[in-house]
C-alpha positions in Angstrom: -12.5 2.0 5.8 -9.1 1.9 4.1 -6.4 4.0 5.5 -4.2 5.8 3.0 -0.4 5.5 3.4 0.5 7.0 -0.1 2.5 9.7 1.0 5.7 7.6 1.4 4.9 6.2 -2.1 4.6 9.7 -3.6 7.5 11.0 -1.9 9.6 8.0 -3.3 8.4 8.7 -6.8 9.0 12.4 -6.5 12.5 11.9 -5.0 13.9 10.3 -8.2 13.3 13.1 -10.8 14.0 15.8 -7.9 17.2 14.0 -7.3 18.4 14.2 -10.7 17.6 18.0 -11.1 18.4 19.4 -7.7 20.2 17.0 -5.4 19.2 18.6 -2.1 15.4 18.2 -2.7 16.1 14.5 -3.7 17.9 14.0 -0.4 15.0 15.7 1.5 12.3 13.8 -0.1 14.0 10.5 -0.1 14.8 10.7 3.7 11.2 11.8 4.6 9.9 8.9 2.2 12.0 6.4 4.0 10.9 7.7 7.4 7.1 7.6 6.7 7.4 4.1 5.0 9.3 2.5 7.9 6.7 4.3 10.3 3.7 2.7 8.6 5.2 -0.6 7.6 3.2 -2.5 10.0 -0.1 -0.8 8.7 0.1 -1.1 5.0 2.3 -2.6 2.2 5.1 0.2 2.0 7.7 -1.8 0.3 7.3 0.0 -3.1 7.6 3.4 -1.5 10.5 2.2 0.6 12.4 0.9 -2.3 11.6 4.1 -4.6 12.9 6.2 -1.6 16.1 4.5 -1.3 16.5 4.7 -5.1 15.8 8.3 -5.0 18.2 9.0 -2.1 20.8 7.0 -4.0 20.3 9.0 -7.0 20.6 12.3 -5.1 24.0 11.1 -3.3 25.5 10.2 -6.8 24.4 13.6 -8.2 25.9 15.3 -5.1 29.1 13.4 -5.5 29.4 14.0 -9.4 28.6 17.7 -8.8 31.4 18.0 -6.2 33.8 16.1 -8.5 32.8 18.4 -11.6 33.1 21.5 -9.3 36.9 20.6 -8.1 37.9 19.6 -11.6 38.5 16.0 -10.4 36.3 14.7 -13.5 
């Protein structure tokens, strides 16, 4: 019976658009996705989920930085 470790992949996929729209949700989904993918790395191939979670977290960080810059009139 094959175990399903798709949660990390799904969170990685969702973290990218959520990071573009609402940065805090991208932060949360990206961090949880990274933790789940690292936790299950020995049991399944979690590389795509890990990569997508890192990309989603990076997008969220950039969105946060740009939002701060616009809000403080530095941009």
